[in-house]
N, CA, C and O atoms as CSV, one atom per row, in Angstrom:
chain,resi,resn,atom,element,x,y,z
A,1,MET,N,N,0.694,-7.802,10.743
A,1,MET,CA,C,-0.053,-7.195,9.677
A,1,MET,C,C,0.947,-6.728,8.627
A,1,MET,O,O,1.927,-6.053,8.942
A,2,PHE,N,N,0.688,-7.091,7.388
A,2,PHE,CA,C,1.556,-6.677,6.289
A,2,PHE,C,C,0.697,-5.927,5.278
A,2,PHE,O,O,-0.264,-6.477,4.741
A,3,PHE,N,N,1.044,-4.689,5.025
A,3,PHE,CA,C,0.293,-3.834,4.104
A,3,PHE,C,C,1.051,-3.737,2.786
A,3,PHE,O,O,2.239,-3.415,2.778
A,4,TYR,N,N,0.385,-4.008,1.685
A,4,TYR,CA,C,1.024,-3.886,0.386
A,4,TYR,C,C,0.047,-3.278,-0.619
A,4,TYR,O,O,-1.123,-3.052,-0.309
A,5,ALA,N,N,0.545,-3.020,-1.820
A,5,ALA,CA,C,-0.228,-2.329,-2.855
A,5,ALA,C,C,-0.793,-1.030,-2.255
A,5,ALA,O,O,-0.092,-0.349,-1.505
A,6,ASP,N,N,-2.044,-0.678,-2.572
A,6,ASP,CA,C,-2.607,0.580,-2.058
A,6,ASP,C,C,-2.821,0.549,-0.547
A,6,ASP,O,O,-3.064,1.590,0.064
A,7,GLY,N,N,-2.732,-0.629,0.058
A,7,GLY,CA,C,-2.862,-0.738,1.509
A,7,GLY,C,C,-1.779,0.004,2.268
A,7,GLY,O,O,-1.937,0.290,3.455
A,8,VAL,N,N,-0.674,0.322,1.591
A,8,VAL,CA,C,0.415,1.043,2.261
A,8,VAL,C,C,-0.024,2.440,2.705
A,8,VAL,O,O,0.581,3.025,3.604
A,9,HIS,N,N,-1.065,2.971,2.083
A,9,HIS,CA,C,-1.560,4.291,2.497
A,9,HIS,C,C,-2.087,4.257,3.932
A,9,HIS,O,O,-2.205,5.302,4.572
A,10,SER,N,N,-2.401,3.070,4.437
A,10,SER,CA,C,-2.838,2.943,5.832
A,10,SER,C,C,-1.743,3.355,6.801
A,10,SER,O,O,-2.022,3.656,7.962
A,11,GLY,N,N,-0.498,3.371,6.336
A,11,GLY,CA,C,0.621,3.751,7.183
A,11,GLY,C,C,1.071,5.192,7.018
A,11,GLY,O,O,2.099,5.586,7.568
A,12,SER,N,N,0.326,5.972,6.279
A,12,SER,CA,C,0.720,7.354,6.048
A,12,SER,C,C,0.277,8.257,7.196
A,12,SER,O,O,-0.885,8.244,7.603
A,13,ALA,N,N,1.207,9.027,7.702
A,13,ALA,CA,C,0.905,9.990,8.768
A,13,ALA,C,C,0.227,11.246,8.220
A,13,ALA,O,O,-0.170,12.115,8.996
A,14,LEU,N,N,0.090,11.354,6.919
A,14,LEU,CA,C,-0.489,12.555,6.324
A,14,LEU,C,C,-2.005,12.484,6.168
A,14,LEU,O,O,-2.628,13.437,5.701
A,15,ALA,N,N,-2.599,11.356,6.558
A,15,ALA,CA,C,-4.056,11.251,6.478
A,15,ALA,C,C,-4.679,12.275,7.420
A,15,ALA,O,O,-4.280,12.388,8.579
A,16,ALA,N,N,-5.647,13.009,6.920
A,16,ALA,CA,C,-6.326,14.024,7.731
A,16,ALA,C,C,-7.828,13.940,7.465
A,16,ALA,O,O,-8.409,14.840,6.859
A,17,PRO,N,N,-8.455,12.847,7.925
A,17,PRO,CA,C,-9.882,12.685,7.657
A,17,PRO,C,C,-10.728,13.689,8.442
A,17,PRO,O,O,-10.291,14.192,9.477
A,18,PRO,N,N,-11.923,13.977,7.958
A,18,PRO,CA,C,-12.829,14.847,8.712
A,18,PRO,C,C,-13.115,14.239,10.089
A,18,PRO,O,O,-12.933,13.038,10.291
A,19,GLN,N,N,-13.558,15.062,11.022
A,19,GLN,CA,C,-13.784,14.608,12.400
A,19,GLN,C,C,-14.784,13.467,12.508
A,19,GLN,O,O,-14.709,12.674,13.446
A,20,ASP,N,N,-15.718,13.367,11.570
A,20,ASP,CA,C,-16.738,12.319,11.656
A,20,ASP,C,C,-16.323,11.035,10.924
A,20,ASP,O,O,-17.138,10.126,10.771
A,21,GLU,N,N,-15.078,10.954,10.476
A,21,GLU,CA,C,-14.570,9.753,9.823
A,21,GLU,C,C,-13.441,9.130,10.635
A,21,GLU,O,O,-12.820,9.790,11.467
A,22,ILE,N,N,-13.190,7.866,10.383
A,22,ILE,CA,C,-12.155,7.123,11.108
A,22,ILE,C,C,-10.776,7.520,10.607
A,22,ILE,O,O,-10.559,7.657,9.403
A,23,ASN,N,N,-9.841,7.704,11.542
A,23,ASN,CA,C,-8.442,7.936,11.190
A,23,ASN,C,C,-7.783,6.562,11.121
A,23,ASN,O,O,-7.422,5.987,12.148
A,24,ILE,N,N,-7.630,6.043,9.918
A,24,ILE,CA,C,-7.172,4.665,9.702
A,24,ILE,C,C,-5.813,4.380,10.360
A,24,ILE,O,O,-5.708,3.397,11.094
A,25,PRO,N,N,-4.772,5.189,10.136
A,25,PRO,CA,C,-3.491,4.887,10.784
A,25,PRO,C,C,-3.590,4.832,12.308
A,25,PRO,O,O,-2.956,3.983,12.935
A,26,THR,N,N,-4.362,5.710,12.902
A,26,THR,CA,C,-4.535,5.725,14.354
A,26,THR,C,C,-5.213,4.444,14.832
A,26,THR,O,O,-4.823,3.875,15.852
A,27,GLU,N,N,-6.212,3.998,14.107
A,27,GLU,CA,C,-6.923,2.768,14.476
A,27,GLU,C,C,-6.020,1.544,14.358
A,27,GLU,O,O,-6.047,0.674,15.229
A,28,TRP,N,N,-5.220,1.463,13.293
A,28,TRP,CA,C,-4.280,0.340,13.145
A,28,TRP,C,C,-3.264,0.344,14.280
A,28,TRP,O,O,-2.937,-0.709,14.827
A,29,THR,N,N,-2.770,1.517,14.630
A,29,THR,CA,C,-1.781,1.619,15.706
A,29,THR,C,C,-2.377,1.164,17.039
A,29,THR,O,O,-1.717,0.466,17.809
A,30,ALA,N,N,-3.604,1.552,17.307
A,30,ALA,CA,C,-4.267,1.135,18.550
A,30,ALA,C,C,-4.475,-0.376,18.575
A,30,ALA,O,O,-4.241,-1.013,19.602
A,31,LEU,N,N,-4.905,-0.953,17.469
A,31,LEU,CA,C,-5.103,-2.405,17.381
A,31,LEU,C,C,-3.780,-3.144,17.595
A,31,LEU,O,O,-3.724,-4.134,18.325
A,32,ALA,N,N,-2.728,-2.658,16.958
A,32,ALA,CA,C,-1.415,-3.291,17.094
A,32,ALA,C,C,-0.909,-3.224,18.530
A,32,ALA,O,O,-0.351,-4.193,19.045
A,33,ARG,N,N,-1.102,-2.099,19.159
A,33,ARG,CA,C,-0.661,-1.939,20.551
A,33,ARG,C,C,-1.435,-2.887,21.467
A,33,ARG,O,O,-0.851,-3.548,22.325
A,34,GLU,N,N,-2.746,-2.944,21.276
A,34,GLU,CA,C,-3.605,-3.770,22.128
A,34,GLU,C,C,-3.295,-5.258,21.998
A,34,GLU,O,O,-3.352,-5.995,22.983
A,35,HIS,N,N,-2.966,-5.704,20.774
A,35,HIS,CA,C,-2.766,-7.130,20.520
A,35,HIS,C,C,-1.307,-7.501,20.251
A,35,HIS,O,O,-1.008,-8.623,19.841
A,36,GLU,N,N,-0.408,-6.549,20.485
A,36,GLU,CA,C,1.030,-6.769,20.289
A,36,GLU,C,C,1.347,-7.288,18.881
A,36,GLU,O,O,1.997,-8.320,18.712
A,37,LEU,N,N,0.876,-6.553,17.893
A,37,LEU,CA,C,1.082,-6.892,16.487
A,37,LEU,C,C,2.119,-5.966,15.875
A,37,LEU,O,O,2.291,-4.829,16.314
A,38,ASP,N,N,2.805,-6.465,14.859
A,38,ASP,CA,C,3.701,-5.632,14.055
A,38,ASP,C,C,2.903,-5.058,12.886
A,38,ASP,O,O,2.097,-5.761,12.276
A,39,LEU,N,N,3.124,-3.800,12.580
A,39,LEU,CA,C,2.512,-3.153,11.418
A,39,LEU,C,C,3.625,-2.932,10.399
A,39,LEU,O,O,4.436,-2.017,10.538
A,40,VAL,N,N,3.652,-3.776,9.381
A,40,VAL,CA,C,4.734,-3.760,8.401
A,40,VAL,C,C,4.179,-3.315,7.052
A,40,VAL,O,O,3.174,-3.842,6.575
A,41,VAL,N,N,4.836,-2.358,6.458
A,41,VAL,CA,C,4.433,-1.810,5.170
A,41,VAL,C,C,5.452,-2.255,4.120
A,41,VAL,O,O,6.658,-2.099,4.316
A,42,CYS,N,N,4.972,-2.804,3.017
A,42,CYS,CA,C,5.853,-3.250,1.933
A,42,CYS,C,C,6.662,-2.061,1.417
A,42,CYS,O,O,6.104,-1.069,0.950
A,43,ILE,N,N,7.968,-2.179,1.510
A,43,ILE,CA,C,8.840,-1.058,1.159
A,43,ILE,C,C,8.722,-0.677,-0.313
A,43,ILE,O,O,8.697,0.509,-0.642
A,44,ALA,N,N,8.648,-1.660,-1.200
A,44,ALA,CA,C,8.574,-1.350,-2.633
A,44,ALA,C,C,7.281,-0.617,-2.965
A,44,ALA,O,O,7.293,0.381,-3.686
A,45,ALA,N,N,6.158,-1.118,-2.432
A,45,ALA,CA,C,4.863,-0.475,-2.687
A,45,ALA,C,C,4.800,0.905,-2.038
A,45,ALA,O,O,4.231,1.839,-2.604
A,46,ALA,N,N,5.387,1.027,-0.850
A,46,ALA,CA,C,5.353,2.306,-0.130
A,46,ALA,C,C,6.148,3.379,-0.865
A,46,ALA,O,O,5.657,4.488,-1.075
A,47,VAL,N,N,7.362,3.049,-1.251
A,47,VAL,CA,C,8.201,4.032,-1.953
A,47,VAL,C,C,7.527,4.453,-3.257
A,47,VAL,O,O,7.543,5.630,-3.616
A,48,ARG,N,N,6.946,3.508,-3.950
A,48,ARG,CA,C,6.264,3.803,-5.217
A,48,ARG,C,C,5.106,4.784,-5.000
A,48,ARG,O,O,4.786,5.583,-5.880
A,49,ARG,N,N,4.486,4.713,-3.821
A,49,ARG,CA,C,3.323,5.552,-3.528
A,49,ARG,C,C,3.639,6.746,-2.634
A,49,ARG,O,O,2.735,7.458,-2.198
A,50,GLY,N,N,4.920,6.962,-2.363
A,50,GLY,CA,C,5.321,8.140,-1.595
A,50,GLY,C,C,5.130,8.028,-0.096
A,50,GLY,O,O,5.003,9.043,0.589
A,51,VAL,N,N,5.106,6.804,0.426
A,51,VAL,CA,C,5.046,6.600,1.875
A,51,VAL,C,C,6.460,6.214,2.308
A,51,VAL,O,O,6.928,5.113,2.019
A,52,LEU,N,N,7.130,7.126,3.000
A,52,LEU,CA,C,8.553,6.966,3.301
A,52,LEU,C,C,8.836,7.088,4.789
A,52,LEU,O,O,8.215,7.888,5.490
A,53,ASP,N,N,9.788,6.278,5.264
A,53,ASP,CA,C,10.306,6.497,6.610
A,53,ASP,C,C,11.507,7.426,6.491
A,53,ASP,O,O,11.846,7.868,5.393
A,54,GLU,N,N,12.145,7.721,7.605
A,54,GLU,CA,C,13.275,8.654,7.590
A,54,GLU,C,C,14.407,8.182,6.688
A,54,GLU,O,O,14.973,8.968,5.928
A,55,ASN,N,N,14.736,6.891,6.775
A,55,ASN,CA,C,15.843,6.355,5.971
A,55,ASN,C,C,15.574,6.439,4.475
A,55,ASN,O,O,16.448,6.837,3.705
A,56,GLU,N,N,14.366,6.063,4.063
A,56,GLU,CA,C,14.037,6.098,2.635
A,56,GLU,C,C,13.936,7.533,2.120
A,56,GLU,O,O,14.309,7.808,0.979
A,57,ALA,N,N,13.443,8.436,2.938
A,57,ALA,CA,C,13.391,9.855,2.538
A,57,ALA,C,C,14.799,10.369,2.285
A,57,ALA,O,O,15.047,11.082,1.312
A,58,ARG,N,N,15.704,10.005,3.155
A,58,ARG,CA,C,17.107,10.422,2.980
A,58,ARG,C,C,17.704,9.756,1.740
A,58,ARG,O,O,18.384,10.406,0.945
A,59,ARG,N,N,17.448,8.464,1.582
A,59,ARG,CA,C,17.988,7.707,0.440
A,59,ARG,C,C,17.538,8.305,-0.893
A,59,ARG,O,O,18.325,8.401,-1.835
A,60,TYR,N,N,16.271,8.705,-0.963
A,60,TYR,CA,C,15.726,9.258,-2.206
A,60,TYR,C,C,15.774,10.785,-2.240
A,60,TYR,O,O,15.180,11.416,-3.115
A,61,GLU,N,N,16.485,11.368,-1.279
A,61,GLU,CA,C,16.688,12.816,-1.207
A,61,GLU,C,C,15.371,13.597,-1.203
A,61,GLU,O,O,15.202,14.578,-1.926
A,62,LYS,N,N,14.446,13.123,-0.361
A,62,LYS,CA,C,13.166,13.809,-0.188
A,62,LYS,C,C,13.234,14.674,1.058
A,62,LYS,O,O,14.004,14.387,1.974
A,63,SER,N,N,12.451,15.709,1.096
A,63,SER,CA,C,12.533,16.681,2.187
A,63,SER,C,C,11.860,16.224,3.477
A,63,SER,O,O,12.057,16.846,4.521
A,64,GLY,N,N,11.083,15.168,3.429
A,64,GLY,CA,C,10.401,14.720,4.641
A,64,GLY,C,C,9.981,13.275,4.543
A,64,GLY,O,O,10.093,12.647,3.490
A,65,HIS,N,N,9.497,12.756,5.655
A,65,HIS,CA,C,9.000,11.385,5.694
A,65,HIS,C,C,7.601,11.396,6.275
A,65,HIS,O,O,7.232,12.333,6.983
A,66,ASN,N,N,6.814,10.364,5.986
A,66,ASN,CA,C,5.418,10.369,6.410
A,66,ASN,C,C,4.911,9.016,6.883
A,66,ASN,O,O,3.699,8.812,6.955
A,67,LEU,N,N,5.802,8.086,7.208
A,67,LEU,CA,C,5.349,6.807,7.738
A,67,LEU,C,C,4.909,7.016,9.184
A,67,LEU,O,O,5.662,7.545,10.002
A,68,SER,N,N,3.694,6.601,9.488
A,68,SER,CA,C,3.146,6.786,10.834
A,68,SER,C,C,3.971,6.052,11.876
A,68,SER,O,O,4.547,4.998,11.607
A,69,SER,N,N,4.015,6.626,13.065
A,69,SER,CA,C,4.665,5.989,14.194
A,69,SER,C,C,3.984,4.648,14.450
A,69,SER,O,O,2.757,4.554,14.419
A,70,GLY,N,N,4.772,3.626,14.698
A,70,GLY,CA,C,4.228,2.295,14.936
A,70,GLY,C,C,4.289,1.403,13.717
A,70,GLY,O,O,4.164,0.185,13.843
A,71,PHE,N,N,4.480,1.978,12.533
A,71,PHE,CA,C,4.615,1.218,11.297
A,71,PHE,C,C,6.096,1.111,10.940
A,71,PHE,O,O,6.880,2.006,11.255
A,72,THR,N,N,6.475,0.017,10.284
A,72,THR,CA,C,7.838,-0.142,9.783
A,72,THR,C,C,7.792,-0.565,8.326
A,72,THR,O,O,6.822,-1.171,7.871
A,73,LEU,N,N,8.852,-0.238,7.601
A,73,LEU,CA,C,8.992,-0.675,6.217
A,73,LEU,C,C,9.810,-1.961,6.173
A,73,LEU,O,O,10.791,-2.103,6.903
A,74,SER,N,N,9.408,-2.888,5.324
A,74,SER,CA,C,10.158,-4.125,5.141
A,74,SER,C,C,9.766,-4.727,3.798
A,74,SER,O,O,8.827,-4.270,3.147
A,75,GLY,N,N,10.500,-5.759,3.398
A,75,GLY,CA,C,10.253,-6.382,2.103
A,75,GLY,C,C,9.342,-7.588,2.176
A,75,GLY,O,O,8.906,-7.999,3.251
A,76,LEU,N,N,9.063,-8.145,1.012
A,76,LEU,CA,C,8.192,-9.310,0.929
A,76,LEU,C,C,8.789,-10.526,1.631
A,76,LEU,O,O,8.063,-11.458,1.978
A,77,GLY,N,N,10.102,-10.524,1.842
A,77,GLY,CA,C,10.733,-11.621,2.576
A,77,GLY,C,C,10.144,-11.766,3.967
A,77,GLY,O,O,9.974,-12.882,4.460
A,78,GLN,N,N,9.833,-10.653,4.598
A,78,GLN,CA,C,9.239,-10.709,5.931
A,78,GLN,C,C,7.835,-11.302,5.868
A,78,GLN,O,O,7.440,-12.049,6.763
A,79,LEU,N,N,7.079,-10.978,4.822
A,79,LEU,CA,C,5.750,-11.571,4.644
A,79,LEU,C,C,5.879,-13.072,4.426
A,79,LEU,O,O,5.125,-13.850,5.010
A,80,ALA,N,N,6.821,-13.483,3.596
A,80,ALA,CA,C,7.030,-14.910,3.336
A,80,ALA,C,C,7.392,-15.649,4.624
A,80,ALA,O,O,6.858,-16.722,4.902
A,81,GLU,N,N,8.295,-15.072,5.398
A,81,GLU,CA,C,8.695,-15.704,6.658
A,81,GLU,C,C,7.514,-15.797,7.621
A,81,GLU,O,O,7.329,-16.821,8.279
A,82,ALA,N,N,6.724,-14.745,7.706
A,82,ALA,CA,C,5.549,-14.763,8.579
A,82,ALA,C,C,4.570,-15.847,8.129
A,82,ALA,O,O,3.964,-16.522,8.961
A,83,GLY,N,N,4.416,-16.013,6.820
A,83,GLY,CA,C,3.538,-17.059,6.292
A,83,GLY,C,C,4.009,-18.451,6.660
A,83,GLY,O,O,3.201,-19.330,6.962
A,84,ILE,N,N,5.312,-18.649,6.636
A,84,ILE,CA,C,5.890,-19.945,6.999
A,84,ILE,C,C,5.685,-20.238,8.481
A,84,ILE,O,O,5.394,-21.372,8.861
A,85,LEU,N,N,5.837,-19.218,9.313
A,85,LEU,CA,C,5.745,-19.397,10.761
A,85,LEU,C,C,4.307,-19.387,11.294
A,85,LEU,O,O,4.075,-19.713,12.458
A,86,SER,N,N,3.352,-19.019,10.451
A,86,SER,CA,C,1.961,-18.898,10.885
A,86,SER,C,C,1.160,-20.135,10.510
A,86,SER,O,O,1.537,-20.900,9.621
A,87,ASP,N,N,0.043,-20.311,11.211
A,87,ASP,CA,C,-0.833,-21.428,10.853
A,87,ASP,C,C,-1.862,-21.034,9.795
A,87,ASP,O,O,-2.560,-21.890,9.252
A,88,ARG,N,N,-1.953,-19.718,9.501
A,88,ARG,CA,C,-2.849,-19.265,8.431
A,88,ARG,C,C,-2.478,-17.856,7.999
A,88,ARG,O,O,-1.873,-17.096,8.755
A,89,VAL,N,N,-2.847,-17.525,6.779
A,89,VAL,CA,C,-2.644,-16.187,6.234
A,89,VAL,C,C,-3.990,-15.729,5.696
A,89,VAL,O,O,-4.634,-16.438,4.923
A,90,VAL,N,N,-4.405,-14.547,6.107
A,90,VAL,CA,C,-5.683,-13.984,5.681
A,90,VAL,C,C,-5.385,-12.733,4.870
A,90,VAL,O,O,-4.601,-11.883,5.293
A,91,THR,N,N,-6.006,-12.621,3.715
A,91,THR,CA,C,-5.832,-11.425,2.895
A,91,THR,C,C,-7.183,-10.754,2.674
A,91,THR,O,O,-8.225,-11.409,2.650
A,92,PHE,N,N,-7.141,-9.431,2.512
A,92,PHE,CA,C,-8.336,-8.645,2.243
A,92,PHE,C,C,-8.121,-7.905,0.938
A,92,PHE,O,O,-7.006,-7.474,0.645
A,93,GLY,N,N,-9.169,-7.754,0.158
A,93,GLY,CA,C,-9.071,-7.016,-1.093
A,93,GLY,C,C,-8.828,-7.930,-2.268
A,93,GLY,O,O,-8.850,-9.155,-2.150
A,94,ALA,N,N,-8.594,-7.302,-3.412
A,94,ALA,CA,C,-8.440,-8.054,-4.661
A,94,ALA,C,C,-7.122,-8.768,-4.747
A,94,ALA,O,O,-6.848,-9.442,-5.741
């Protein structure tokens, strides 16, 4: 799974939905664990939107990081490679 544009918010550990709503990062993590999937967040889109792992928080001198456990940051090169190695690519959204 590769999250880009506003989809990177799916990897934010700061989501705090009401009890009667779905916790999106938790659901993605459970799906990835069950099906042995990688959850990759586009680093450029994430940094632009304030979704940072420990390394990027340090690099940009921010006081904290908020990338959910189970998600990793990577570039579009990883998406391109996955597309080459896959028999299909499915996208959602505009």
